N, C-alpha and C positions, 0 to 999 in steps of 0.2 A: 351633741346633746345639750340639753339645758344645763345651766350651771347649778340648778337645784339638785341637791343630793339627799338621799335618804340617810338616816342615822346609821344604818347598816353599811352603806357605801363609805361614809366618812370614817367609821370605825375601821373598815377594811383597809382604806387608803393609809391611814395613820399606822396601822399595824404592819402593812407591807413595807412602808418606808423604813421601818425599824428591822423587821425580820429578813428582808431580802438582802440588804448589805451584810447582815450577819451570816446568812447562808453562803454568800459569795466567799466570805472569809473562811468558813468551814471547808469549802471546796478547795480553796487555795492552800489552806493548812494541810489538808489530807494529801494533796499533790506533793507539797514540799516534804512531807513525812515519807512518802513512798520514794521520792528521789533521794532523800537522805539515807534510807535503808539500803538502796542500791549502791550509793556512793561509799558509805562507810563499810558495807559488806565487801565491796571491791577492794578497799584498803586492807581490811582484815585478811581477805583471801590472798592478796599479793604477798603479805608477810608470811603466811603459812606456806604458800607455794614456794617462796624463796627458801624457807627452812627445809621443806621436803626435797627441793631441787638440790640443795647443798648436800643433804644426806645421800641422795641418789648419786651425785657426782663422786662422793667418797667410796661408794660401793662399786662403781664402774670405772674407777680411775685406771685400771689395767686393761680395759677393753679397747677395742678398735674405735678410733674417733669417728670413723665414717658410719653414719646412721642411714639405713635404707628406709625410704619412705614407703609405707604400705597403706592400702585402703583399710579403714577400720570404722565400723558403725559406732564404736565406743566414743568416737570423737564428735558425735552428733550434737551434744550440748555446747561444745566449743565452736562448732560450725554455726549454731544458732546465735551465739554471742557475737561472732565476727560478722554474720549477716546483719545483725542490729547495728553494729558499729559502722558498717559501710553505708547502710540506708540512712541512719540518723545523723552521722557526722561527716561523711565523705560525699554523699549526694548533696548538691548545693544549688541554690538559686543565685545566679550571678547577675548583678546589676552594674552595667558599665565595666570599667577597668579596675575599679578599686573597692567595690562593695560586694560582699559575699555573705549569704545566709545559709547555714546548713539546715537540713530538714528538721532537726530537733528544734531549732529556733523558729522555723516556719510553723511547725506544729504548735508550739507554745503560744506564738503570736495569734494564730487563727483561733485556737481554743480559748484564749483569754478574751478576745473580742467577742466571740460567739457567746461565751458565758455571761458577759455583761449585757449584751443585747437581749439575750433570753430573759434575764431578770428585769430588763427595762420595759419589755413589751408584753410580758406574760400578765394575764389577769387585768387587762385594761378595759374591761366592760363592767357595767353596774350589775347589781343583782337581778335586774330585769333584762339584762342582755344587751343594753345600749352602750355604745362606745363612749369612753370618757373624752372630754376635750383634751387637746394636746398639752395644755398647761399641767394636767395631772401627771401624765407619764414623763413630762419633761422635768418636773420636780423630783420624781423618783430617780431619774437619770442623774440629777445633781447629787442626790444622797448617795447613790452608788459610786459616783466618781469621788465624792468626798471621803467615802470609806476606804478608798485606796491610797489616800495621802500618806498614812503611816508607813505602809510597806514600800511605796515609791521612795520616800525619804530614806528609809533604812537601806534599800538597795543602792542608794547613791553614796553611802558612807563606807569607810574602810573597815570599820569594826562593827559588824552587824550580826544580829541573831540568825538571819537567813543563811549566812555562810557557816555559822556554827552548826545549824541543824542539817544542812545539806552537804557540808564538806566542800562546797564550791566557793572558790575565792571571789573576792569583790570584783576583780577585773573581769572575770567570766560572767558575773551577774550584771555587769554594766549595760549590756545590750537590753536585758529584761527591764532594767531601770528606765532606759530611754523609751522602750516600747510601751511600757505601762503609763509613763508620763504623757506620751503623745495620744494614747487611747483616752485617757482622762481629759486631755485637752479637747479632743473631738467631742466627747460627751458633754463637757461644760459649755461648749459653743452651741450644741443642740439645746441645752437648757436655756442659754441666753436668748437664742432665737425664739424659743417657745414663749419666754416672758414678754419679749417685744411684740410678737404677733398676737398673742392670746390675752395679754393682760390689758384691759381697756384703760386703766388709769396709769399706764407706765410713765407717761411724760410728767404727770402730776407728782409721781412718787420719786422723781429724780432728786428732789430736795432731801429725801430721807437718807440718813447716814448709812444704814445697812445696805442700800442699793449703791451708793457712791463707792463704798469700800469694795463691794463686789465687782463693780466695773473696773476700779483701779487694780484689783487682783487679777482680773482677766487680761487687762492690758499688759501687766507685768509678765503674766504667764505666756502671752503671745510673743513678747519680745524674747523671752527665754527660749521658746521653741525655735524661733528663727535663728538665734545665735548658736543653738546646739546642733544645727545641721552640720554634717561632716565637713564640707568644704570650708565653712566659716570656722568651725572648731579647730581644724587642722592648721589653717593659714594664720589665724590670729588667736592663738590659744589664750594669751593673756587677757584679751578683750572678753572672750568667752568666760574665763575664770572669774573676772570681776562682775560681769553682768549676771552670771549664774548665781553668785552669792547674793547680790542685791535683789534680783528678781524673785528668787525663792523666798527670801525674807518678807518682801512686800506681799507676795502671793499668799503665803501661809497666814500672816497677820490679818490681811484683808479677808481671806477665806474664813478665818476663825470668827471675826465679828459679823460677817455676812450670814453665816449659818447659825449664829447664836440664837437669833429670833425663831428659827425653825427647829430648834433643839437638836441641831446636827453638829454643834461645835465639838462634841466629845470625840468625833472622828478626827479632828484636826490637831488638837493639842498634843497627842502622842508623838506627832512628827517632831515637835520641839524637843521632846525627851530623847528620841533616838539621835537627833542631831547633836544635842548637848552631850550625850553619853560618848559618842564618837570623838567629839572635840576633847572631852575630858581624858579619854584614854590616850589620845595622840599627844596631849600636853604632858601627861605623866611619862609616856615613853620618851618624849623629847627631853624632859628633865633628867630622867634616869640615865639615858645614854649620852647626855652632854652636860651633866651637872658640873663637871670640873672645868667647863669652858665658858661659863657665862660671865667671866671677868673681862672678856673681850681684850685679852692681852696677847701679843704675839710671842712666839718662842715656844719653848717646851710646855707641854701640858695644855696646848690649845688645839683646836680642830683646824689648823691651817692645812689646806690642801694644795698640792703641787699641780699646776696646769701645764699641759704640753699640747701644742698644735701639731697633730699628726699629719693632717692634710687640710685643704681648704674647707672641708666639710666635717672634720672630726676633731674633737678635743678630748684628750685623755686627762682624767681627773684622778689623782691618787691621794689618799690620806690614811694615816695610821688609825686603825680601828680602836675604839675603847675596849679595854680588856674584857668587859662583860657583854660586848656586842657580838652576837653570833648569828649566822644566817645559813640557809641551805642553798644549793646551786639553783640558779634560775629565778631567785627572788628579786624583788625590787625594793628600792628605798626612796623616800622623798627627801630631797636636799633643799635646805634653806640657806641662801647666800645673801645676807643683808647688803653687802657692798656691791652686789651685781644686780639683784632684782629691784623692781620698781617699789614694792612694798617690803618692809623689813622681814615679815614672816611669810612671804610668798614661797610655797613649796612646789617643787617640780619632781615628777617621778622618773627614775632611771633604773635600768636593769644593772644589778651588780655583776660586773664582768670578771670577778675573781672568785676564788674558792676558799671557804673557811676550812682550811686543811689542818689536820693533826699530824701530817706526815713529818713535819720538823720535830715535833715532840717525840714521835716514834723513833725516828732516826737518831735523835740525840740520846735517847735512852740506850740504843744499841751501841753508840760510839760516843764516849764521853770526852774524846780528845779535843773537841771544839766547844765554843760557847758563844752565846750572844749573836750579834749581827754578823760577825766574821764567819761563824759556823753556818748560819743560814745562807750566806752568800756562797760558801763552799759547797753546800748541798745542792742548791737550786740556781746558783749564778744570778744573772740579772733578771731571771724569770721569777725570783722570789716574791715580788709584789702580787703576782697572780695567785699565790698560794697563802699569803698571810696579811695582805693589806686590802683596803676597800678601793677597787678600781672601777671607774665608770668610763665608757666611751660615749660621748655626747654628740649627737648629730646637730650640726649648726643650721638653723633656719633663720628666724628673725627674733626680735625682742630680746628675751632673756639669754638665749643661746648665742645670739650675735654679740652681746656684751661680754659673755664669757670667752668668746673667741678673741676679742680684743685683749683680754687679760692674758690668755694663753699665748698670744703672739709675742708678748714680752716675757714669757715664762714666769709670770707673776704668781703669787700665792693668794688664795682667798680663804676667808673663814667660812666653814661649812658646818651646819648642824644637821644631824642625821635623824630622820623619823622612819622607823621601819624595824625589821624587814616586813614586807607584805607579799602576798601572792603565794601560789602553790609551788611545790618542788616535787617533780615526778620521782617516784620510787622505782628505779630501774634495776634493783638488785636481783629480781627474779627472772630477768630476760637473758636468753642465751646470746642474742645478737642485739646490738644497739647501733642505730644509724643516726648521725647528726648532720643536718643540712642547714647552711646559713648563706646569706648574701650580704656582703659588705659588713656593716657594723652589727649584723645579726649574730656574730660570734660572741657578743655580750651575753647572750643566753646559752649558746651551745658549748662555748669553751669551758665554763666552770662545771657544767654537767659532764662533759667529756673527761675532765680532770678527776671529777668525783668517781666516775666509773672505774678509772684506772686505780685510784687509791683503794677503793672498796675491794677490788679484785686482789690487790696486794695483801689486804688484811683478811682475806677469806670471807668477806661479807657479801660477795656478789658471785653469782654463778656464770657471769658473762664470759663467753669464749671468743667473741669477735666484736670489735668496735670499729665503726667506719665514720670518718670525719670528712665531710664534703663542704668546701668553701668556695664561693664564686667571688672574684674580685675584679676590679677594673684597672688594675695596675700592679706590677710586681712589687712596688713599694708598700702595698698593703701588708705584705707578709711580715714586715718589720714590726708591726703592731704586736704580734704574738709569737713570732718565730721561735724565740728561746723557750717559751712555755711549751710549745709543741715538741721541740727537741728534747726537753727534759721529760715530758710526758712519755715519749717513745722510749727513752732510756730507762725510765722507771717501770715500764710495763713488764709484768712477770712473763715468763716463757709460756704459760698456759693461755695467755691472752694475745690474740692476733690483732694488730693495730694497722688499719689502712687509712691513710690521709690522702685525699684527692683535692687538689687545688686547681681551679679553673680561672685563667686570666682572660677576661673578655675584652680587654683593652686593645687598641690598635697598635701598630708598630711604633708609632710616635709617643705612646704612653710611657713616660718615665716616672712621673709622679702621680699618685692616686688623685682622682678628681672627685668622685662621688660614689656612693654605695650602689651596688648592682641591684636593680629592681626587677630584672627580667631574667632570672636564672635559668629557666628550664624549657624554653621553646626550642625543640629540636629542629624546627623548620627554618630557624633564622640562620643567617650566614655565619660561617666560622670566622674566627679572628685571624691574627697574624701567625706566621710559621712558628713552630715551637722553638727553633733554635734562637730566635730573637731574645728569649727570656734569659738565656745563659749569660748575656752581656749586661743584664740589668739587675741581677740579684746580688745581695751582699754576701760576705763570706759566711755569715751565719746561715743565710738562706741556702748556700751551697752545702753546708753541713746538714741542714734539714733535708735537702733533696737527696743527699747521699745515703740517708737512713733507709733501712729496709721497710717497704710498705708505704713509702712517701712518693707521690707522683704529682708533677705539675704539668698542666696541659694548657694549650691555647684554645680559645673558643668557648662557646656556651656548653654547659653540661646537658646531656640528655637524661634528665631525671627519670623519665619513664623506663629507659633501658637500664640505668644504674639500679633502680629499685627492683625491677624484675629480676636482675641478676642476683641481687642480695637475697631476695625471697627464695629463688631457686636453690641457693646454696644453704639457706638456713633451715633449721629444724627446731622444734620446741616452741619457743616464744621469741618474738622480735618486737622491738620498739623503734619508732621513727620519730625523731624530734626535729622540728623545723622552725626557723625564725627568719623572717624576711618580709618582703612585700606581699601584697595579695597575689601577684603573679606567681611567686614561689609557692605559696600555700595552695593555690589552685592546682598547680602542676603536680604537687605531691599527692593531693587528694585524688586527682584523676588517675595517677599511677597506681594507687592502692585500692582502687575499686574492683569490681568483678572483672575478670575471673581471678586476678592476682590474689585477692584476699577473700574470694568467695567460698561458699560451703564446699564445693567440689575440691578446691585446693586443700582445705582443712581436712576433709575426710580422706584425702589421698596422702596425708602425712605432712602437708605443708605447714609452715609456721603460723601461729596466731599472732597477727600484727596489730599493735596498738599505736595510734598516732597522737602525738602531742604537738599542738600548733601555737606558736607565739607570733604576733604580728607587730609590725612597726607602728608607731604613732601612739596618740593618747587614746585611752579607752572611751 
C-alpha cells in the first residue's frame, strides 16, 4: 500500500508497538505462574506424603512385607499424573546421537514461537482494510524481540527470579534461554531484512549512529549464536565462554542505543540490572565462602585442593569445605582456579561428588570414645572424604581440564575458590524404592544422593525400603574411585533397607586400567563383554570385600536397562524414583524403558508403582 497513513493508522501502529509486547509479557508471566504453582505444589505434596508415609509405616510395621497389587479406581488421579509424566518428559524428539528434546520442551518451543508470530502479524491492515508495507510489521517484530531481552538475560544467569517463581533451577531453564535467544535472533534478522528491502534511503542512513550500532549489535549476536551451537560449545567451551560474554555486552549496548530513538530502550536496560544482580550475588557468595582465603597463602586456612589422576580422563579434586559451606546431594559448584585457568576469575561448573553428611556428628554423640580426624577415620575409613569434604570428579577434555590434568599428574595442589552450591536436589524421602543409574563419572551425581538416602533411612527421615545402585564402567580399576564409600554405605544401611549394587564392566579382556567413561550403557543388542571370571584377577582387595557383601554383584558386558527397570517396577509398590546421570545414550535408554506400558495408567490402576524420573546429563548446560 502507499506509505501515506491516516492519523488513525499511525495512532494504532504506535499503540500496538507498546501494547503487544506487554501482552506477550502478561502471557509469559501467567504461564510461569501456573508452572510455579504446579512445581511448588509438588514440593509441598512430597513433604506431606513423606510424613503420611512414615506414619503409615509405623502403624503397619508388624504386617507382612509382601503387598498384593490390586486394581483400584481410586488410583485414577495418580494414573493421570503418571500419564502426563510419560508424555511430557519421556516421549522425546531425538536429533542425532547426542541431542534430545522431551515433549514439554517441544511444546514450550512451538508455543513461544507461535505466540510471537501471532502478535507480529495480527492487525497488519489499515482501517480501510489495506495491508501495511513490510516495514511496519517488521518494526513491530523488532519491538517484540526487544521486549524479550530481559527474560532471556535472566534465564542465562545463575540467580534469577524465574527460578524463584517456578522452582526450576537455572540449569533446567538453560534450554529455554537458548531457545528464546535464537527465536529473537530470527525475528531481528526479519526486521533487518525488512529495513534493507523496504527502507528507500537505507544506504544514505548508514552514516547515522543509531543504524551503525544496530548493525554492530546484530553482527555480535550472529557470532554469539554460532559459537553457542552445541558442537562448538562442547569442544571449545573456553572460546564460547569469552565470546559469549563480549558478544552479549556489545549486543545489549548496541541494542539500547539503536532502540533509543524508537522509544524502545526501556525494554533493554533491565537486562543490565538482571545481569548485575546475578554478578553481585555471586561475588557476595564468593567472598562469604572464601573470605578467609584471599591472602593467597599456602598452608592451613587456605583453599588448597589436592589433585589426583584417577585415569587418563578423570581427575579427582579434594578440598576441605569452609565450616559454613553446606550443600545438598546432586548440587554443583563453580570452581575458580587462578593458577590453572586462562583468566584469574574464570569459573567452571562441576557436580559435587560427596555428601554433606551429619553422620559423623551423630555417631560421635553416641560414642564419645574418639575425637577429631582419628575418630572420623575410625568410623568411615578412607571413604571419609565422600562424607565430609568437597570432592569433584573432573572429566579431562581440553583447555582448562587439560591443564588441571598436568597438575594432577604430579599430585600437586591448587588454590580453589568455591562459588555455589547451585542446582536442584531431588527430595527422595517419600519414595519406597530408589534406583540410581550412572555411567563412568556419572557417579558424581548418583553417589552422594545414594549415600543421602541411606543416612536418611538411618535417621528415620525416609520411608525407602529398597535402593538400587547401577554403575557401568569400562574397566575394573574404576571401582577404586568409590569402592570404600560403597562398602561403608552397605555396612551403614539399616536392616529395614535392602541395598542392591550392580556394577557392569563393559571393557575388554585386556582392560586393566580405566580408559574413559562409558557413554553407551544400555543397548541390549550390543555384544557382551569378556567372561566374568576375568574380573576376579583384576580387582583390589577392597573390591573383593565389596563384592563379598550381600546385594553387591559385578558382571561383564553392557547392562540391559530395559530389563533391569522392568524387574524393579514389577517388584516395587507405592512410589519409585529413578535417577540417572550419564550420556544422552543412557538417558534415552532409561526414558524408553519407563514409557508405556511400564509406567502407564493400566500399570498404576493395577497397583504398580508411581515412577518419577530425574535426569542429569554430561556436559555444559
